[in-house]
C-alpha positions as CSV (number, residue, x, y, z in Angstrom):
1,X,-20.5,12.7,10.4
2,X,-22.6,15.1,12.3
3,X,-22.6,15.8,16.0
4,X,-21.9,18.3,18.7
5,X,-19.8,21.4,18.4
6,X,-16.8,21.5,20.8
7,X,-14.2,24.1,21.7
8,X,-10.6,23.2,22.0
9,X,-7.9,25.2,23.8
10,X,-5.6,26.7,21.1
11,X,-2.7,26.4,23.5
12,X,-2.9,22.9,25.1
13,X,-5.6,21.2,23.1
14,X,-7.9,20.5,26.0
15,X,-11.5,19.9,24.9
16,X,-13.9,22.4,26.6
17,X,-17.6,23.1,27.0
18,X,-18.9,25.4,24.2
19,X,-19.7,28.0,26.9
20,X,-16.1,28.1,28.3
21,X,-14.4,31.5,28.7
22,X,-11.2,30.1,30.1
23,X,-9.3,26.8,29.6
24,X,-9.8,24.6,32.7
25,X,-6.3,23.2,32.3
26,X,-3.9,26.0,31.3
27,X,-6.1,29.0,32.1
28,X,-5.8,30.8,28.7
29,X,-8.6,33.3,28.0
30,X,-10.8,31.6,25.4
31,X,-13.0,34.6,24.9
32,X,-10.1,36.5,23.5
33,X,-9.5,33.9,20.8
34,X,-11.6,33.9,17.6
35,X,-14.1,31.1,17.0
36,X,-12.1,30.0,13.9
37,X,-9.1,29.2,16.1
38,X,-10.9,27.2,18.7
39,X,-13.4,25.2,16.6
40,X,-12.0,24.7,13.1
41,X,-11.5,20.9,12.6
42,X,-8.6,21.5,10.3
43,X,-6.6,23.4,13.0
44,X,-7.9,22.0,16.2
45,X,-5.9,19.7,18.5
46,X,-8.1,17.5,20.6
47,X,-5.4,16.7,23.2
48,X,-1.6,16.8,23.6
49,X,0.4,13.8,22.5
50,X,0.8,12.4,26.0
51,X,-3.0,12.4,26.7
52,X,-4.2,9.1,28.2
53,X,-7.9,9.9,27.6
54,X,-9.8,12.3,25.3
55,X,-13.3,12.6,24.0
56,X,-14.6,11.9,20.5
57,X,-14.8,15.3,18.6
58,X,-18.1,14.2,17.0
59,X,-20.2,12.4,19.7
60,X,-18.3,13.2,22.9
61,X,-17.7,9.5,23.8
62,X,-14.6,8.7,25.8
63,X,-11.5,7.5,23.9
64,X,-8.6,5.8,25.6
65,X,-5.5,5.5,23.6
66,X,-3.6,2.3,24.2
67,X,0.2,2.2,24.3
68,X,1.6,2.7,20.8
69,X,-1.7,3.6,19.1
70,X,-1.6,6.5,16.7
71,X,-5.0,6.0,15.0
72,X,-8.2,5.6,17.0
73,X,-11.7,5.0,15.7
74,X,-14.6,5.9,18.0
75,X,-16.6,2.7,18.4
76,X,-19.9,4.7,18.9
77,X,-19.9,7.0,15.9
78,X,-16.9,6.0,13.8
79,X,-15.0,9.3,14.0
80,X,-11.2,8.9,13.7
81,X,-8.5,10.7,15.4
82,X,-4.7,10.4,14.8
83,X,-1.6,11.3,16.7
84,X,0.7,13.8,15.1
85,X,3.6,15.9,16.2
86,X,1.3,18.5,17.8
87,X,-1.1,16.1,19.5
88,X,-4.3,14.2,18.7
89,X,-6.2,15.6,15.7
90,X,-9.4,14.7,13.9
91,X,-8.9,12.7,10.7
92,X,-10.0,15.0,8.0
93,X,-10.7,12.4,5.3
94,X,-12.2,9.1,6.4
95,X,-13.9,6.5,4.2
96,X,-15.0,2.9,4.1
97,X,-15.5,0.1,1.6
98,X,-18.9,-1.7,1.7
99,X,-18.7,-5.4,2.7
100,X,-19.9,-7.7,-0.1
101,X,-18.5,-10.9,1.3
102,X,-19.8,-10.9,4.8
103,X,-20.8,-14.5,5.4
104,X,-18.4,-17.2,6.5
105,X,-19.9,-19.7,4.1
106,X,-19.6,-17.2,1.3
107,X,-15.9,-16.5,1.8
108,X,-15.1,-20.2,2.3
109,X,-16.6,-20.9,-1.1
110,X,-14.6,-18.1,-2.6
111,X,-11.4,-19.5,-1.0
112,X,-12.2,-22.9,-2.3
113,X,-12.3,-21.5,-5.8
114,X,-9.0,-19.7,-5.2
115,X,-7.1,-22.6,-3.7
116,X,-8.5,-25.6,-5.5
117,X,-9.6,-24.5,-8.9
118,X,-8.6,-21.0,-9.5
119,X,-5.6,-19.0,-8.4
120,X,-3.3,-21.8,-7.2
121,X,-4.6,-25.0,-8.9
122,X,-3.1,-27.2,-6.1
123,X,-6.3,-28.5,-4.4
124,X,-4.9,-27.2,-1.2
125,X,-8.1,-26.6,0.7
126,X,-9.3,-30.2,0.3
127,X,-6.2,-31.4,2.2
128,X,-5.9,-28.5,4.7
129,X,-7.4,-27.8,8.1
130,X,-8.8,-24.3,8.6
131,X,-7.4,-22.9,11.8
132,X,-8.4,-19.3,11.7
133,X,-11.0,-17.2,9.8
134,X,-12.0,-13.7,10.9
135,X,-13.4,-10.6,9.3
136,X,-12.0,-7.2,10.6
137,X,-12.2,-3.6,9.5
138,X,-8.6,-2.8,8.9
139,X,-7.3,0.9,8.7
140,X,-5.3,1.8,5.7
141,X,-3.8,5.2,4.9
142,X,-4.5,5.9,1.2
143,X,-1.6,8.1,0.1
144,X,-1.6,10.1,-3.1
145,X,1.7,9.4,-4.8
146,X,3.2,10.5,-8.1
147,X,6.3,8.8,-9.5
148,X,8.5,9.4,-12.5
149,X,11.3,7.0,-13.3
150,X,14.2,7.5,-15.7
151,X,16.4,4.6,-16.8
152,X,19.4,3.9,-19.0
153,X,19.2,0.4,-20.6
154,X,20.7,-1.5,-23.4
155,X,18.6,-2.0,-26.5
156,X,18.5,-5.8,-26.1
157,X,16.2,-6.3,-29.0
158,X,18.7,-4.7,-31.4
159,X,21.6,-6.6,-30.0
160,X,19.8,-10.0,-30.1
161,X,18.9,-9.3,-33.8
162,X,22.6,-8.6,-34.6
163,X,23.7,-11.7,-32.8
164,X,21.2,-13.8,-34.8
165,X,22.3,-12.3,-38.1
166,X,26.0,-12.8,-37.2
167,X,25.4,-16.5,-36.2
168,X,23.6,-17.1,-39.5
169,X,26.5,-15.5,-41.4
170,X,29.0,-17.6,-39.6
171,X,27.0,-20.7,-40.4
172,X,27.0,-19.9,-44.1
173,X,30.7,-19.1,-44.1
174,X,31.6,-22.3,-42.2
175,X,29.6,-24.4,-44.7
176,X,31.3,-22.6,-47.7
177,X,34.7,-23.4,-46.3
178,X,33.9,-27.0,-46.0
179,X,33.6,-27.0,-42.2
180,X,37.3,-26.3,-41.5
181,X,37.0,-25.4,-37.9
182,X,40.4,-23.6,-37.6
183,X,40.2,-21.8,-40.9
184,X,38.2,-18.8,-42.0
185,X,35.0,-18.8,-40.0
186,X,36.5,-20.8,-37.1
187,X,36.3,-19.9,-33.4
188,X,38.6,-16.8,-33.6
189,X,36.4,-15.3,-36.3
190,X,33.3,-16.2,-34.4
191,X,34.5,-14.4,-31.3
192,X,35.5,-11.4,-33.2
193,X,32.2,-11.1,-35.0
194,X,30.2,-11.6,-31.8
195,X,32.3,-9.0,-30.1
196,X,31.6,-6.5,-32.9
197,X,27.9,-7.3,-32.7
198,X,27.6,-6.7,-29.0
199,X,29.3,-3.4,-29.1
200,X,27.4,-2.3,-32.1
201,X,30.5,-1.7,-34.2
202,X,31.7,0.8,-31.5
203,X,28.3,2.5,-31.4
204,X,26.6,2.2,-28.0
205,X,23.1,0.8,-28.1
206,X,22.2,2.3,-24.7
207,X,19.0,4.3,-24.7
208,X,17.1,6.4,-22.1
209,X,13.5,5.7,-21.2
210,X,11.0,7.5,-18.9
211,X,7.7,6.4,-17.5
212,X,5.4,7.9,-14.9
213,X,2.6,6.6,-12.7
214,X,0.1,8.0,-10.2
215,X,-1.1,5.9,-7.3
216,X,-3.6,6.0,-4.5
217,X,-1.2,3.8,-2.5
218,X,-2.6,1.8,0.5
219,X,-0.4,1.5,3.6
220,X,-1.7,-0.7,6.4
221,X,-1.9,1.3,9.6
222,X,-1.0,-1.6,11.8
223,X,2.6,-2.8,12.1
224,X,1.6,-6.3,13.3
225,X,-0.4,-6.8,10.1
226,X,2.5,-6.7,7.7
227,X,0.9,-9.6,5.7
228,X,-2.0,-7.2,5.0
229,X,0.2,-4.8,3.2
230,X,-0.5,-4.8,-0.5
231,X,2.4,-4.8,-3.0
232,X,0.5,-3.9,-6.2
233,X,-3.0,-4.6,-5.1
234,X,-5.4,-1.6,-5.4
235,X,-8.7,-1.3,-3.5
236,X,-11.8,-0.4,-5.5
237,X,-11.8,3.2,-4.3
238,X,-14.7,4.1,-6.7
239,X,-17.0,2.2,-4.3
240,X,-15.8,3.9,-1.1
241,X,-18.2,6.1,0.9
242,X,-18.0,8.3,4.0
243,X,-17.3,6.1,7.0
244,X,-20.5,5.2,8.8
245,X,-20.1,2.6,11.6
246,X,-23.8,1.8,11.5
247,X,-23.4,0.3,8.0
248,X,-20.9,-2.3,9.1
249,X,-22.1,-5.8,9.7
250,X,-22.7,-6.6,13.4
251,X,-19.8,-8.2,15.2
252,X,-17.1,-7.0,12.9
253,X,-14.1,-5.7,14.8
254,X,-12.9,-2.2,14.0
255,X,-9.1,-2.1,14.5
256,X,-7.1,0.9,15.6
257,X,-3.7,1.6,14.1
258,X,-0.1,2.3,15.3
259,X,1.2,3.8,12.1
260,X,0.7,7.6,11.9
261,X,0.1,9.7,8.8
262,X,3.7,10.9,8.4
263,X,5.1,7.4,8.8
264,X,2.5,6.2,6.2
265,X,3.7,8.8,3.7
266,X,7.3,7.8,4.2
267,X,6.4,4.1,3.8
268,X,4.3,4.8,0.7
269,X,7.2,6.7,-0.9
270,X,9.6,3.8,-0.2
271,X,7.1,1.1,-1.5
272,X,6.4,3.1,-4.7
273,X,10.1,3.5,-5.4
274,X,10.5,-0.2,-5.1
275,X,7.5,-0.9,-7.3
276,X,8.8,1.5,-10.0
277,X,12.1,-0.4,-10.0
278,X,10.3,-3.7,-10.3
279,X,8.2,-2.4,-13.2
280,X,11.4,-1.1,-14.9
281,X,13.2,-4.4,-14.6
282,X,10.2,-6.3,-15.9
283,X,10.0,-4.2,-19.0
284,X,13.7,-3.4,-19.8
285,X,16.8,-5.5,-19.7
286,X,20.4,-4.8,-18.8
287,X,19.5,-1.6,-16.9
288,X,22.6,0.5,-16.3
289,X,21.1,3.3,-14.4
290,X,17.7,3.8,-12.7
291,X,16.4,6.8,-10.8
292,X,12.9,7.6,-9.5
293,X,11.4,10.8,-8.3
294,X,8.5,10.1,-5.9
295,X,6.3,12.8,-4.4
296,X,3.5,12.3,-1.8
297,X,0.6,14.6,-1.1
298,X,-2.7,14.2,0.6
299,X,-3.9,11.2,2.7
300,X,-7.1,9.5,3.6
301,X,-8.0,7.0,6.2
302,X,-9.8,4.0,4.6
303,X,-11.5,1.3,6.6
304,X,-11.3,-1.8,4.5
305,X,-13.1,-5.0,5.4
306,X,-10.5,-7.8,5.3
307,X,-10.9,-11.6,5.7
308,X,-7.8,-13.4,7.2
309,X,-7.6,-17.1,6.8
310,X,-5.0,-19.5,8.1
311,X,-4.7,-23.2,7.2
312,X,-2.5,-26.0,8.3
313,X,-1.4,-28.0,5.2
314,X,0.7,-31.0,6.3
315,X,2.3,-29.1,9.0
316,X,2.9,-26.0,6.9
317,X,1.0,-22.8,7.7
318,X,-0.8,-21.2,4.7
319,X,-2.6,-17.9,4.9
320,X,-4.8,-15.8,2.7
321,X,-5.7,-12.1,3.0
322,X,-8.8,-11.3,1.1
323,X,-10.6,-8.1,0.3
324,X,-14.2,-8.5,1.6
325,X,-15.3,-5.8,-0.8
326,X,-14.2,-7.3,-4.1
327,X,-13.2,-10.8,-3.1
328,X,-9.7,-10.2,-4.5
329,X,-6.5,-11.7,-2.9
330,X,-4.4,-9.0,-1.3
331,X,-1.7,-11.4,-0.2
332,X,-0.9,-15.0,0.2
333,X,1.6,-16.4,2.6
334,X,3.3,-19.8,2.5
335,X,2.1,-20.7,-0.9
């Protein structure tokens, strides 16, 4: 994203003409400050947090933050700014996914496959009324997350094998004793043998396991779009490119966000912790202890093209959230 070079007051963050010697707002001597301090995009503050208006750091177009917004995308050049503890800053890493499903008829055909013959196998679309269908460019924070999970779990496979062997032994002994239910091999012996099996003869069958994962975890930057939040879905980041608003289909709405970078990191950490727990419970049984260490690092603002569809199915609301880059289902609601 090319564009003009601007100066920013290192004290109050006011954007200034590149010939300014003094800040027009706080009066600090700009000439006495090094160029690195006033123009470096990594250090600059466009405006203080309470600013009601600011200019795009790339093209100079006016930006007007709405109440609650923490991520703004310039509608003219696509440059993003976000609100942090020290004020409005340029978003350092900003990307986009190309739109491959841009036509309404194209996505309706894809949803027909998903609802009637593919994912759901319920023939829902044929008996539903489409109430809403729109394509938007939704901001997601992509948070780099590393997670390591340690668990203590019973070795169920070993215990089940012992139970099966014990049951077979009891059956043989019962048959040999002529089926005398209260004699040798009756209920008392059965219980004693099963008890010995489950405790492993006094030797614990608990084992420790570890597994680790790295994620580029997406966090939707709009609180109102909680249905757009992926659980395990991953965008095809290999296809992302530097954000260029001119490459977006005409008429697509570019949404701003109200979830800041720090809040996104906290949410990503929480969601990955939950995901690690779900993975552990899916793989291991009788978990006695589980602990995850989750670390977050750098972030990136990704503009993802998303189709949102809402149907009425016999009075029940059904919704689909679809990735317009891959055609994959990010989420389904009411199904």
